[in-house]
C-alpha positions as CSV (number, residue, x, y, z in Angstrom):
1,M,63.8,-4.0,-63.3
2,A,61.3,-3.2,-66.0
3,S,64.0,-2.0,-68.3
4,D,65.7,-5.4,-68.1
5,T,62.7,-7.3,-69.4
6,W,62.9,-6.5,-73.1
7,P,66.5,-7.5,-73.6
8,I,65.9,-10.8,-71.9
9,I,62.8,-11.5,-74.0
10,L,64.7,-10.6,-77.2
11,V,67.6,-12.9,-76.3
12,L,65.1,-15.7,-75.5
13,N,63.3,-15.2,-78.8
14,A,66.6,-15.4,-80.7
15,V,67.6,-18.6,-78.8
16,V,64.2,-20.2,-79.6
17,V,64.5,-19.3,-83.3
18,V,68.0,-20.8,-83.5
19,L,66.9,-24.0,-81.7
20,V,63.9,-24.4,-84.0
21,G,66.2,-23.9,-87.0
22,V,68.7,-26.5,-85.7
23,F,65.9,-28.9,-85.1
24,V,64.4,-28.5,-88.6
25,L,67.8,-29.0,-90.2
26,W,68.5,-32.0,-88.1
27,K,65.1,-33.5,-88.9
28,L,65.6,-32.9,-92.7
29,N,69.1,-34.4,-92.6
30,K,67.8,-37.5,-90.6
31,D,64.9,-38.1,-93.0
32,K,67.3,-37.7,-96.0
33,K,69.7,-40.3,-94.6
34,S,66.8,-42.6,-93.8
35,G,65.7,-42.5,-97.5
36,Y,62.5,-40.6,-97.1
37,P,61.9,-38.1,-99.9
38,I,61.8,-34.5,-98.8
39,K,59.1,-33.7,-101.3
40,D,57.1,-35.9,-103.7
41,E,54.5,-35.1,-106.2
42,R,51.6,-35.3,-103.7
43,T,53.2,-33.0,-101.2
44,I,54.1,-30.5,-103.9
45,K,50.5,-30.5,-105.1
46,I,49.1,-30.2,-101.6
47,T,51.5,-27.3,-100.9
48,G,50.5,-25.5,-104.1
49,K,46.8,-25.9,-103.5
50,A,47.1,-24.7,-99.9
51,A,49.2,-21.7,-101.0
52,I,46.6,-20.7,-103.6
53,G,43.8,-21.0,-101.1
54,T,45.8,-19.0,-98.5
55,Y,46.4,-16.3,-101.1
56,Y,42.7,-15.9,-101.8
57,I,41.7,-16.0,-98.2
58,S,44.4,-13.4,-97.2
59,L,43.4,-11.2,-100.1
60,A,39.7,-11.3,-99.1
61,F,40.7,-10.6,-95.5
62,M,42.8,-7.6,-96.5
63,I,40.0,-6.2,-98.6
64,S,37.5,-6.6,-95.8
65,L,40.0,-5.0,-93.4
66,L,40.4,-2.1,-95.8
67,L,36.7,-1.6,-96.1
68,F,36.3,-1.8,-92.3
69,I,38.9,0.9,-91.9
70,I,37.4,3.1,-94.5
71,F,33.8,2.8,-93.6
72,G,34.5,2.6,-89.8
73,K,36.4,5.9,-89.8
74,E,34.3,7.8,-92.4
75,F,30.7,6.7,-91.6
76,L,30.7,5.0,-88.2
77,A,33.2,7.2,-86.4
78,L,35.1,4.2,-85.1
79,P,38.6,4.7,-83.8
80,E,41.4,4.2,-86.3
81,L,43.0,0.7,-86.4
82,E,46.7,0.8,-85.8
83,A,48.9,-0.6,-88.5
84,G,50.6,-3.1,-86.1
85,W,47.4,-4.7,-85.2
86,A,46.3,-5.0,-88.8
87,I,49.6,-6.6,-89.8
88,M,49.4,-9.1,-86.9
89,A,45.9,-10.0,-87.9
90,I,46.9,-10.5,-91.5
91,M,49.9,-12.6,-90.5
92,L,47.7,-14.8,-88.2
93,V,45.0,-15.3,-90.9
94,S,47.6,-16.2,-93.5
95,G,49.5,-18.6,-91.2
96,I,46.4,-20.3,-89.8
97,S,44.7,-20.6,-93.2
98,N,47.8,-22.1,-94.7
99,A,48.1,-24.7,-91.9
100,L,44.4,-25.6,-92.0
101,L,44.4,-25.9,-95.8
102,S,47.5,-28.0,-95.8
103,W,46.0,-30.3,-93.2
104,Y,42.7,-30.4,-95.0
105,Y,44.2,-31.3,-98.4
106,S,46.6,-33.9,-96.9
107,R,43.6,-35.6,-95.2
108,K,41.3,-35.3,-98.2
109,G,43.2,-37.7,-100.5
110,E,43.4,-37.6,-104.3
111,D,40.8,-35.6,-106.3
């Protein structure tokens, strides 16, 4: 029974990804037909500012993670951090910071 779990999860993940993709394409097509612009000057500016902020936040997080790994292993005798956990943490920090910065800049208004 346990060996059947992963194939089912992988198939469900693939179905969810395809459904989300179909929904996004449908929404873009619907908005385009309704006359809404996909991107205007304001959203391009907000996206750019959020991307720059996300880059700096992610860079600072990766540097702090690197220092934690180096000093934790060499000086504090902490167990070594596995690469998978580090990659997941970096992806979460990047995604969450981009979402929060996009939300913040869209609510902030014009400079």
